[in-house]
MARDREN-665166 format. One record per residue: residue in three letters; x, y, z of N, C-alpha, C, O, CB in turn. Coordinates in pm, whole numbers, plus 50000, padded with zeros to 5 digits. Atoms other than C-alpha are relative to their C-alpha. Glycine has a CB too. Layout:
BEGIN
ALAXYZXYZXYZXYZXYZ
...
END
This chain:
BEGIN
MET499605001650143531764915648937498575005849938497455001149955500474982549952
SER501374993650113529324939048691499224991949930499494980049916500455008549880
LEU500645008850126526974926948448500695001649859501835005649884498415004649976
ASN499474997250167528124930848077498704994549883497854985849902501724988349964
VAL500825001950117526184929847752500044978249979499064971449948500965012049841
GLN499955010850027527104894047722499514991850097499784980050073501044997849967
ASP500695004949902525234882748031498394995249931497674985349939500015011950121
PHE501515000950098522074890047796500104991849911499134985149879499515012249920
VAL500065008350105523204872347548500174986850014499964978449927500765003549920
ALA499645011849927524214844847769498424993149985498244982149934500665003550173
ARG501715005849986519824840747822499394998249890498264993349896498985009050069
SER500575000150081519244842347495499794990349863500854989549801500245008949995
GLU499885010650097518574818047229500355005449810499855015449759498394991650023
GLY499804995050162519634823446839500545014149979500215021749888498545000149919
ILE499394985450016521844855146918501294996950065501414990950172499135013550076
SER498434999449961525484856246962501125016450034500705027650005500654992049856
ILE499844984849928527634886347109500485004749866500325016949859501225002850151
GLU499604992550129529014893646742498815007249891498925015249798500804988949918
ASP501044990350072525374901746637499665012750073498725019750037498654992949977
VAL500314984549933525524932846882501135005249954502305001549962499835002450173
PRO498714987450104527304962246671500795003050147500355001250261499055021449897
THR498894996249923530374973646857499595011250087499865010250207501175003749915
ASP500434989849931528785007946962498914998250088498765004450193499755008849922
VAL501305005449897525754993647116500594991550115500244992850233498794989149912
ARG499135010649890528074966447301500625008550101500655003650213501344990649926
ASP499364994449919529904994147467499195008250066499295011450184500995005049954
ARG500864990449940527275016147502499184995250151499025002250251498945003349882
LEU500225007649954525714987447674500524996450149499884995950254500164994449919
ASN499435004149906528254977147889500455011550133500665009850253501044993349933
ASP499824986349890528905015948031498574998650099498474997250221499995018649896
ALA501615000449943525245014748124500154987250106500284990150225498614996249854
LEU500035010349865525344979448331500885001450098500574997650212500214986349971
GLY499594997249914528164990548483499885009050114500165006650232500575000149964
ASP500674992049908526915017848641498934996450077498805000550192499655009049948
LEU500775003449933523965000148706500244990750120499814992150235499314996749927
THR499765014549894525104967948888501675003450109502344995450174500354981049856
GLY498484996549864528444987349113500984995349927501764987149976500114990350179
GLY498475003650035531114984348844501265008250039501155019850080500104999449860
GLU498684988449927534684998948943499575015550009499745023050105501585000849887
GLY499714984650014533945032648816498825005650082498665017650103500025006249833
GLY501394995849918530535032349026500415006350127501645006650134498994986650040
PRO499984990749882530425052749364500624992450087501514996650162498685005250054
THR499265007449861531375026349587501554988549959502434984050033498484987750084
GLY499085009650051533585003549338499534986450073500334978950130501595004450031
SER500615019749925531394968449481498915000349922498105009549914499384996150212
PRO501745001650004528554954349329499425001450076499574999050195499394990449976
ALA501475002149936525354959949389499154991250008499094983349914499315005949967
GLU501095013949937522684936049550499045004449846498665015849823498815003050226
ILE501554999550079519984931849249499894983149957500734974149963499975012749825
PRO500455012149986518114902849179499764994449833499435000349730498645000750102
ASP500035003950140518154880148902498915003049914497795005549958500124987549992
PHE501204993050046516214889948613499764990449842500344980049809500355019649983
ASP500365010950139514954874248269500395015549901501235016249812497714990849983
LEU500074990250106514394910648114499935016050050499105021050127498724996249916
PHE499514985549939516004948148153499335011249935499065012149815501595002749980
VAL500574988250077514514979948106500895013750017501305016350130498455002750054
SER499174990949955516595012548045498845011449921498405008949809501804998149952
ALA500384989250044514685046847995500785010449870500325017149778499915005350116
GLU499074990949994517645063747919500624993149851500774999549746500955000550154
ARG498605009650099519955033947690499094989849948499634981749873501574990650105
GLY500505010750090516925011147576499475003749881499165015649873499064992550058
SER500424997350132515745009647214498884990549948498624980850019501194999349912
SER501245007650043512734994047012500614989049934499914981849862498945008049903
SER499345008950073515344971546888501044996150044501635006750060500205003349896
GLY498905008649938518164951247027500585009150142500295020950166501364997249871
GLY499544993349816519974959347426498584998450051497624992550004500675021250027
PRO501404999149915517314965747672498965006349949499105012349842500115006650122
TYR500824995350061513994976447636499455015550078499325019250194499054988649983
GLN500424986749923512805011347657498805003150115498895010650212499665008449897
THR501345001049924509435007447817499764989850115500504980050119498984997149903
ILE500455011649889508134986648100498944989949917498964977749929499105008050153
SER501325002150081504974980647864500654990449913500064980049882499235013849920
GLY499595007950091507554966447631500394987950013500184978449938500725004549951
ALA499925011849917508744942947847499144988950048499184976650057500305003650084
LEU501735009249947505414931747972499594989449869499064978449885498215015150016
ASP500465007850114504944919847583500634990549985499934981349940499965005349890
ASP499075011050004507694896247582499984992750130500424981350122501395004849970
ALA499765005549884507564886747926499224983250012498474979049924499475011550107
GLU500625013950005506444849748031499615000250137499955009750207500974986849955
PRO500665002849880504654837048338501704994250088502604987350040498444986349970
GLY498844997349901507394839748654501405009049951502315009050034500494985550043
ASP499064992650084509884861448433500065012650141499125017650202499285005449810
ILE499184989049957511914886848631499975014449958500995015149889501134996649977
ILE499994987850118511424923748469501135011850114500635016750215497775008349951
LEU499864990149943514214948548602499815014549926499455017549812501094997950051
VAL500564984650058513834985148574500995004350053501395001650166498535008150040
GLU498644993149939516855006548576499225016450016498305020349945501714999149865
ASP500634986849954516115043848751500155005749899500975004149808500485007750114
GLY500534985450096514475074848579498724998549989497934991550052500575002349838
THR501834996250042511235083748446499424993449893500034993749786499675015749951
TYR500755011050110508995061048235498755006449966497755007550038499634983850064
GLY501694994450020506235077048061499184987649973499514977649908499725011749856
ALA500895011949999503205055848108499224996349828499235004649737498715004350129
ASP500865004250116501135038447811498995010849995499045019950078499324985150017
THR501024990849989497945058147702498754991249943498504986449832500355014249916
TYR501225011050029494765038147746498815010249986498495015250094499674987250141
GLY500414987050026492465065547601500405009350007501275013049929499355002850033
ASP499264987450009493055096647713500784997750202500995006150289498535017749953
GLN499525001949834494455082548081501134991249959501044982249876498764991550129
ALA498175003750049498665074048068500084990350146499684994750254501595019049995
GLY500155012249905499095040348294500824989049954501144987749836498524994950011
LEU499295010250014501015009948342498954987049996498544983450106501055000250109
GLN501055016049966498584975848290501214986550012502104984649929498594995249817
ILE499235008250010500284945048426498894986549991498254981350083501075001750112
GLY500785015250005498434913848306498545004649899498445014349824499444993050200
SER500955003350138495264907248090498635000350098498454995750211500374981449896
GLN501845000249949491164915048144499324983650016498254980950070498845009049844
ASP500345015850029490854875548083500634994150149500464982050140500954992449832
ALA499715005149930492394867148429499334995150112499734985750181500655004550009
GLY500905001849895490034865448658499154989450022498844983250124499305008950001
THR500805011550035487894841948461500784984550005500194973950025499465003249853
ASP499365011550027491004816648412501495002950026502325006049941499684995349860
PRO498714996249903493964821548674500984991849897501694997249813499974993250194
ALA498645010750054496234792148534500705001549844501754996449805499384982849998
SER499414995850098496264809448181500265013649987500315017049869499464996049912
ALA499764987949958496934844148292501265003649978502085001950068499695001550121
PRO498914997550052499774856948068501245003050066502334997550055499765007849933
LEU498694997949893501824875148336499944995450153500445000650253500305015750012
ARG499945009649849501234852348631501264998850064502184993650000499604984449980
ASP498865003149892503814851448908501255010349914502385006349942500484979150018
VAL499254991650023505804880848714500115010850101499265014650181499725003549890
THR499214991949888507764903348910500875010049954502045008049919500854991450084
VAL499304988850039508634937448825500855010750102500345018750181499045006649934
VAL499854987749862511034958149040501045009449966502075005949909500514993350163
GLY498834990750031512944990749017501015004850085500905007550204499575010149960
GLN498724997849947516314998749077499565016450033498915023049953501434996249885
ASN500014989249955516475032449319498655009649942498605020749891501365004649973
GLN501324991150046512705039949251499855006649912499875018849929499615007750065
PRO500194992850133512155047948899498225006250012497185001350055500334986849851
THR501524996549980509175068948876499264997849854499864999449748499815017150054
ILE500835000950085506135061648655498805014449984498055018950071499454986550036
ASN500834988250005504225090748540498814995349950498434998149836500545011549919
GLY501334999850007500855076848585499164987450062499784983150159499755001749864
TRP500545010749910498645048448721500344984249951500514981449832498385002250006
VAL500005010450049499065012248732499004993650084498734996650201501254994749986
GLN500775011149974496614982948747501074985550000502034983949925498775000049879
ILE499565011749996497664947548850498734992949941497624997449966500524996150139
LEU501075009950055495504918848656499884989150025498954981250044499944998449894
ASP499735017350029497144890648649500074997650173499975007350249501894994249887
PRO499625001849903497814869348982501224991950009501814985349923499104996650055
GLY498425000649959500914863249185501175009749937502355006549923500484985949964
VAL498794991950055502514897049022500345006850130499585011450215499675011249867
THR499544987649903504874915649241500395011649916500825011449801501324996350096
PHE499804986350032505244950649200501145008150115500885010850232498435006850002
GLU499174995349874508264965649382500785008649962501215007349848500794990550071
GLY499024986350042510394997649368499695006949942500545008149854501015000049943
PHE500134991150087508695024149198499395008050081499045004750194499454996949882
GLU500624988949961507215058449250498805002349913499045004049794500925010949999
VAL501414999950120503375061149080499675014150048499615016450169498384986350022
THR500584988650002502245096949029499145001249911499325010649834500745008849993
GLY501574997850104498845093448817499004992250074499134985550176500024992649819
GLU501355001349935495545086548889499114990249864499234995149751499245018750041
ILE501024997850121492735065148646498604995550144498974990450249500324985149809
PHE500865005549964489225057748805500055006250176499305004050271500164984649955
ARG499984990949824490535081249143500964993150067501424997450173498444999250115
TYR498895005949911493055055149237501564997349916501674993049802499364984750060
GLY498925005650081496985051249178500294990649975500774988849863500825001750018
LEU499675014550011497495019049212498944988650028498724987250148501074997850091
ALA501135012449975494844989849213500624986549910500884983849793498185005449929
ALA500295019850041495224949749223498574997350021497725003350085500904986550126
PHE501315006550002492444927449155500244985450005499104981249989499145003949877
GLU499345012249974493824894249193500584993350101500925001550187500674999749945
PRO499315003649896495454870149438501014999849990501485000749876499814991450043
GLU498815005349997498704863149564500645012349919501405009949825500114984549941
VAL499054990450059500004896449456500445009450116499825012150219499345008349877
THR499274995249907502424915149621500665017149966501275020649865501104988350017
ILE499324980250029503494958249643500565000850118500105000050232498715016449980
ARG498994996349909506434965149797500665012149969500685015849851500934990250011
ASP499274986250027508394998049831499315005549885499675003149770501634998949967
VAL500584993150120506245016949622499365011650085498735010350190498854990349899
THR500404991149923505645054149688498895003949916499155001249799500975009950040
ILE501114996950031502205066849588499305013550025498615014650126499464991650043
SER499834986749987501805104349537499205009749919499565009249801501255002149980
GLY500704990650075499215133249406498974996549891498704999149774500925007249945
VAL501305007850043496415113749370498875002250044498875012250115500024988250020
THR501254997049903492735112449498499914988850091499824992550208498545001549922
ASN499575011549901493085076549669501164992149958501294986549849498874990050022
GLY498835009350019496165059449698499914984549930499994983449808500514998150137
LEU500245013150015495655019849696498415000450000497555007950046500724991050112
PHE501405012350009492694995249608500684988650008501334984149913498954998849848
VAL499885012449954493414965649782498874990950035498284991550143500685001150094
PRO500935010449987491034936549724500364988350088501444983650123499734995549875
SER500165010649908489714910349933500064985549938499114978749900498735002150069
ALA500015010350110491774881149759501044996650096501455004250183500225002649823
SER498965005049905494474854449915501005003949964501345008749856500154987350019
ASN498894991950040497384863849970500505013049937501335014349847500344994749950
VAL499744986750076497524898749891500805011250125500305014150233498255006949935
LEU499194997349915500274916750057500375016949947500525019849828501174988150004
VAL499694987750050501074955450063501345003150156501315000750276498265012049975
LYS498514997549870504714966050271500845006849931501145007249812501004985250065
ASP498844991250043507194988850290499335015049926500215023449911501044990249879
CYS500514989750070505155016950117499675011950051499305012450168499104996549948
VAL500434986250000504465053350098498655004349963498474999349852500775006449923
VAL501334993550030500895069750060500195013650012499645014950122498864995850087
LYS500004987849989501365104350059499035012949868498485009749763501555000650009
ASN501124988650091499365139949885498984991549968499024987949851500585007749843
TYR501025005450057496365121449864499065006950069499265010850184499934986150001
SER501474989149939492845141149930498844990650016497744995350048499355014049872
PHE501085014349922490715108550011500054994850087499994998950203499864988949961
TYR499375014149934491565075950110501524998249957501755001649841499114985549942
GLY499555004249994494575065350146500454987749899501104986649795499725001650079
ALA500315012150082493815030450073498424999750033497725006550108500924985250045
ILE501135008449951490775008750049500194985649967500354979349862498675004849942
VAL500425016350028490474974450135498804993649994498114991850094500454992350085
SER501275001749959487584961650022499244984149944499964978349862499265013649943
GLY500825011250001484914928449994499075000349909498274991149891499454997750110
ARG501094993950091482944945549748499704993849854500574987149798500405014649978
ASN499965004050154481554937549393500694986249990501664987449914500875011449905
GLY499075008750032483074903449393501024993350035501444982050010500295002549949
PHE498585002349903486024907649620498944992150155497784993750191501145021650050
GLY500405002249848485654889849979500654984350026501264976949948498085000950027
GLY499745016449941486244856150177501784999550013502444989150010499304984949857
ALA498595007649996490064863550211500365011450114499305015250164501144998849831
THR499294996549899492224885050481501305009749934502335011250000500414986450081
PRO498444990750022494954909050286500625007450131500035010050236499755014049884
THR499214992949890497694926150492500515012949937500875014549820501264990850058
ILE499054988650023499114958850498500515003250097499975006650202499585010749951
SER499154994949889502024966250670501455007249959502015007849849500284987650093
ASP499084989049993504744989150753500215006549910501225005549840501014997850032
THR500294994250090503285013550546499725013150038498875012650126499174994149941
THR500164991249966503265050750585498995009749895499165012249776501205002750034
PHE501224994750049499855070550529499885014650033498985018250110498864992550054
ASP500224990750001500485104450501499155013849949499345021849858500594998549999
GLY501174990550028497295126150540500045010749946499605014449837499435003250088
ALA499914988450026498355157350595500695004949882500725017149867500405004450094
SER498904991350129500665164050268498795001849921499035011949855501544989849897
GLY500904999050080497375162650078498775003150024498015007049935499994991849951
GLY501364993450014494355170550250498964986750062497754986550083499675005349814
GLY500825012550015493585134050314498974997150100499275001350212500834988849998
ALA500914999649921490365124850482500024989550104499834991150224498965000349932
VAL499835013149930490885087150575501284992549950501634991849832498724990849977
GLY498925004450042493975069150605499854987149895500094987549774500754997450118
ILE500315008850046492955033150551498654995850040498404994150159500864993050013
GLY501535003650004489175023550494499974983549954500584977349866499105011049876
VAL500215015350004487984987950541498834997449977498045002850054500304992850112
ILE501645001249996484504974450400500144986449937500874982149848498925012649906
LYS500455012450024483104942150401501254988449963501104979949876498975002049885
THR499255009650006485984922050417500994999850126501335010650172500595000649874
ALA498875001949873488624906850734501235008249911501415006649791500484979450053
THR498645000250037491964923250688501285001350126500844999050238500065011949901
THR498704998449880495354927950930500965012649962501625013549859501154984550003
LEU499294990150025496944959850969501165001550088500905004250205499245010249998
THR498984998049885500144962251145501275004649945501765001749836500274986950082
SER498534991550025503554986251193499705008649913500715011349848501294992349946
ASN500104989250065502005012750998499955012950036499485014850148499244998749948
GLU500334985249922501955049351054498935005549910499005005749788501425011950012
VAL501294990750072498655068450961499805009950091499455008950209498484992249973
THR500054987449904498725103051066499395012149910499365011049787501655004250062
GLY500364991550076497305134550965498605003749901498385012549818500884998749950
ASN501235003050063493995125650849498515009250024497705003850099499814986250042
LYS500724993049933491485152350894498915010249877499255014449767501085007850104
THR500824992950085488405170850747499455012550073499425014550195498914991049950
GLU500754987349939486685204050782499094995450133499195001450240498925007249876
GLY500704999849889484235188851006500384992850111499584987350187498924997149974
GLU499075013149914486795168351213499344987849984499454980850085500165001650175
ASN500185016250010485395135551111500804992749867500384983949793498264996649981
GLY498945013150051488665122750927500054988650084499254984550169501575004149992
ALA499805016549904489965090751070501244995049940501474996949821498584985649974
GLY498915006850036493215071751062499344984849872499334981749753500794994850172
VAL500275014150065491865037950994497975000950056497405002550164501374983050102
GLY501505000649999487905036450919499674985149981500264978249897499325009649882
VAL500185008750060486165006850940498494998150005497885000150110500814990850038
PHE501084998250041482785001750762499274985750001499804975450042500115007049878
GLY500915013950024479944974550690500804988849973501704988849890498985000749876
GLY499645008850003480734943450740501504996349952501824990949846499154996349953
ALA498744997149967484264946550821500594995250125500114998650234500095012249996
ALA499565003549869486344930151067501485005349993501985007549882499844983650036
ALA498394993850021489984943251128500884995750139500394997350251500005020049984
THR498895001149918493104933151330501345007049946502155005549855500214985650022
ILE498994986250015495124965951416500974999350094500664999250213499315014650022
GLN498575005349910498484959451570501245007349980501695009649867500454984949963
ARG498664992250021501654978251638500225005249890501085002449805501084993350017
ASN499884989150073500685007051457500315012050077500405012650199498905001649929
THR500014985749917501135041851541499035012049900499295017049790501935006450019
ILE501274992550072497865063051448499715013450103499275013650218498434988249991
ALA500064989349923497965098851531500005012149935500365012549817500914999850083
ASN500434988750097497145133951439498865001349933498605010249852500755000849909
ASN501605002450107493715124051299499405010150086499775017650177498914981549995
ASP500984995649918490565134451376499724989750096499774989850219498845004049929
ASP500635015349900489355099651486501144993649956501564994149840498264989949956
GLY499075008649988492115076451576499684989649882500244988449773500034994550142
ILE500955014450016489775044351498498975005149966498685015350029499694990050124
PHE501544997850022486295047351339499514987150014500314977850004499545006249858
VAL500855015350033484045017551338498435006850003497825010250104500264984550153
ALA501084998050072481075027151169498534987750086498494976850143500594996349819
GLY501325009749914477385015451300499584990549937498824982449990498655006550035
GLU500875010950080476494993951026501644985250040501594973350009499585007449754
ALA498955011449955479974972651160499404994250081498184994150094501315003150057
SER499705010549914480794948551418501115002350069502234997950044500104988649939
GLY498954998149957482384964651681501024986650060502244987550074499645009550085
GLY499485009849949483194930751817501054993649931501804987050002499144992750025
ASP499695004050096484844920851504501605010250009502585008749937498775001449885
VAL498684994950053487594945051559500934997450127500404997950238499965016849948
ASP499185000549931490944938951741501225013250036502255014049968500344989449952
ALA498954989250051493024969151799500935001750139500835009750232499175016649943
THR499015000449883495684961852036501485002749953501995000249844499934985450072
SER498305002050055499624970952093499705014049927500295010749824500604983249874
ASN499824991250087499115004951908500415015950073500125018050190498704999249917
ASN499654988249972500415040751945498925009649940499005016249837501345002149954
ILE501034990450074497005058951926499895016950085499155020150178498274990750007
VAL499764988049896497955094752056499885013449882499995013349759501844998650096
ASN500374983550036497265132551971498795000149859498615007949766501795010049940
ASN501364997150092494005122051782498855008350083498705006550203499264984449949
ARG501014992749956491105146151839499074988050117498704990550231499125006349851
VAL500525009549900489475111951981500674986849950500864983949832498304999350008
GLY498995012250040491485078752007498864989449933499314982549842500964992150157
ILE501195010550044488305056451917498595001250006497885002450106500104989250067
VAL501684998150029484955059251792499144987449972499474980049879499775009149866
ASN500465010650026482625033351807498785000649993498184998350097500334992050067
GLU501134999150059479645037551643498804988949997497664992449964500395002549890
THR500685011050003478164998051682499424996050135499345005950209500804990549948
GLY500795002349906476414982251958500974988750086500624985050198498524995549942
THR498745010349956479574956952041501375004250037501955012249963500304991349892
ALA498844990649971482694966152213500894995749903500914985449835500644999650147
VAL498794998150059485594974352062501324993850095501494999350204500075015749974
ASN498865004549903488994952652215501135014449945501565017749835500704979549960
ALA498884988550033491384983152243501124996750131501915005950150499225019150005
ASN498915002649892493684968952548501525000049965502094997949858499744986750056
GLY498304999050043497324972652576500405007649892501365003649828500634986849959
ASN499694985250086497405006652345501065010350040501185010750162498745009050002
TRP499424986849904499585035752438499335014249968499555019649859501745002449973
TRP500534991150068497505065352442500565012650028499865022850028498744999650014
GLY499354986950019500265091252483499815005250140499715017450151499355009649878
ASP500334994049821499655092652941500474983350023500284972549968497745007150073
VAL499955016049913500955065553172498924998150068498974987750135501174997650114
ASN501444998749950497445071053301499024991149929498064986149988499525014249985
GLY500895003650046495885056453032498895007449927498905019649944499744994850075
PRO501004991650043492815067352838499215006350082499205003150201499304994749929
SER501174993349924490115089452954498985006549896499155008649776500595011950103
GLY501354997250119486755101052802498764990250043498834979250096500524995049813
THR501265008849987483015090452814499354998949928499485007449839499265001550072
ASN500385002450141480825076252578498795010250039498115009450142499664982349939
GLU500744993849992478715105052494498994998249901498115006649881500475009350015
LYS500905002450090476935088252232499194990150060499634979250094500514996749877
SER501075011349957473745071152350499674986049961499234976650027498965004549982
ASN500445012450094473455046152038501594994250007501624983349950499245004549814
GLY498685007350015477395036152070500304990650085499924990950202501045007750007
GLY499355009249905479025008652201501255004750092501535016650101500444988749919
SER499005001549908481845004252437501394999549951501464990749865499744989150070
VAL498545004650048485635003852357500694996850133500825005250222500905012349911
THR499665004249896487124983652602501334999650047501924989850004499574990650000
THR498794994849958490494997152780500434998250119501155006550174500065011149985
ASP499775006649890490534971953093501915000050008502384996150114499124984149985
THR498685003149973494534972153043500635011049861500365010649741500324980649993
TRP499244992050089496674998752880501794999550000502464994750091499485014150036
SER498235002649983500745001452781499985013450063499165022250036501254997849838
THR499964990549954502255025853023501495005449907502415010949968499874998350157
GLN498454999950069505355029252734499445001949848498684994249789501134983050027
ALA500205005150191504975034252357500844991449956501904987450003500255011749879
GLY499465014450047505565007552132501795008649936502205020249942498574989949830
PRO500395014650023507514989851994499944988850123499754976750115501014994949900
ASP500045011949909507714977352359498595004650075498535012450170501514998150110
TRP501234999249924504214977752458499774989750107500144978050102498924999549911
ASN500165011849854503164961552806498045001150050497335008649982501405008850192
GLU500994998949950499824958652981499875001950187499214997950283499444989349936
SER500034995349854500764973753281498955008650099498635008650218501015006950001
GLY500934990049929498405000153317498364992549993497754987249900500095017049908
GLU501505009349983494894985953471499175001150066499334994350167499984989250029
THR500904997649909491814997453626498844994450036497994998850112499785008549988
GLY501075008049948489624970053630498395006349956497435002750024500254999850168
GLU501074992950002486714993453458500085004249838501025011149800500005011950115
THR500144998750141485844995353080499665014549995498845019150075498934990249931
THR499944989450045486145027852941498724998149866498464987649808501605003149969
GLY501205003250071482895039052706500785006449888501704998749862498415005750051
LEU499424993150100484295061252429501735003250042501955012450120499045013549978
SER498864995749985488045062452442500815009149974500975008149852500364995249981
VAL499274986750039490205093152412501285001950123501245001250246498745014850003
ALA498784996749935493865101052495500035008350144499755020350140500725007549899
SER499654992049858494335115552818499895017649980499095024950038501824995450049
VAL499814984150052495375152752656498665003449915498635015249880501525002349889
GLU501054999250138492105150752400498705003350117498515002050238499794981049872
THR501674997549945488515160952467499194987349972499704978149907499125013549911
ALA500855009950026485655137752459499085000649872498815012149835499264999150110
SER500784996750112483485132552153498625006250027498245006150144499844988349923
THR501194995649961480055149052118499054988149941499444978349876499725015149948
ASN500975007750041476905132552053499264995749870498424987049849499375003550055
GLU500335000950135476575138351692500294985149947500774975650009500815010849923
PRO499765014250101476835109751454501095004849879501175015649821498274994049911
TRP498894998550081479725105651238499785006549852498995000849777500574987049990
GLN500334993850168479845129550879500574996949923500264999949808500095012349961
GLY498954999550066482705118350769500294991949848499874980449857500794996550094
PRO500105005550152483315106850368499914983050049500674978150132501655005049881
MET500135014950047482205068750311501134997749888501775005849821498424996749933
PRO499215003050060484145048750146500095000549827499054996649774500074990350056
PRO500234998550184484885054049713499974987349973500514978150034501275007849893
SER500285010350082483785030749491500954994749980501944999950032499465002049898
GLU499005010150055485955002749337500165006349861499255009349783499474983249998
PRO499374997150134488065013549046499554987649881499594975649908501775000750025
ASN500015012650085487234993648719501204998749945502025007849954499004999649893
ARG499205006850077489534973048517500005007549913498915012349880499774987949968
ILE499944996350092490904988448260500064995449874500694985249848500525004550020
ASP499845013750135490404977747895500495003749884500624995449793498594993149944
END
């Protein structure tokens, strides 16, 4: 059964169906029938949509009565815990100074999360509407799901700043850096696509007031080749979990790009990922701790170098698929570099990794057997960008 305007009226106080003009009623009923899979829809069966409190339609919305025309208009009337459903289409973002974007939350959320006006709000798009601008999430507990983001501010397309934030099924493209992920409790990025970025696909950061948590990025694609990306995911001064992602095509002119870069004060659990066709598959910087990097059960293939470790402690890289049943090869040519432990390796690609390959030896600088060893020159790749500011 499809939705109609009466469903909205039933949720509202002080309004009856007679208060809605007949022509508006007909227009809304037609739109809702199409959106929610009414009899005239492509399948003739109801679509699965979430329960919602506010509805936004760029094409059919208005400033008075009926659906909201803008996402920010719905946010202005939202209360904590509300669900905002956004119809497919293209949404011109609000203008903050000379930068178009969407701000979800308030500047004061970090000082008093309990009073954050949009805490626990969910903004969900149907058929991935496009936002022509950046997005910043400033209140805790926000879920942002099912959109394409095509703009940036402070060189980031989408930035979160508070705990309990979920970013799901979002495509970010045409930006310098894709995602800013704070080291805050229970922050999750899942089922996203970051493409056509020219610097970093994502930064996971514990700098400048963040820290003490372990955010997670999972089931997300970072396509560096589409925009000349240098590093897929950069991690600095925080622990993080990276699982079931695809990180490919991150290269620089000097062959110092990386699929995953782990920098000072960072720890990373890197499991069940495909890390392929980068300069360095995984790079662990000298100021980090190799012993805090656990890179197991991944496909690490067709990179110039599989794992580079410039620290004095070993990186655990057991149980990975290196593109050859005989495992990784290569030597540690960096006189100041730490080892990469590959005592065991997988004899087949994931998702069914194993540890059947075993040599009993520890390889220094690990590379896939079809690749070349690294030189003794230190990494000259781009260091992580600074964190974005919260928009005023």
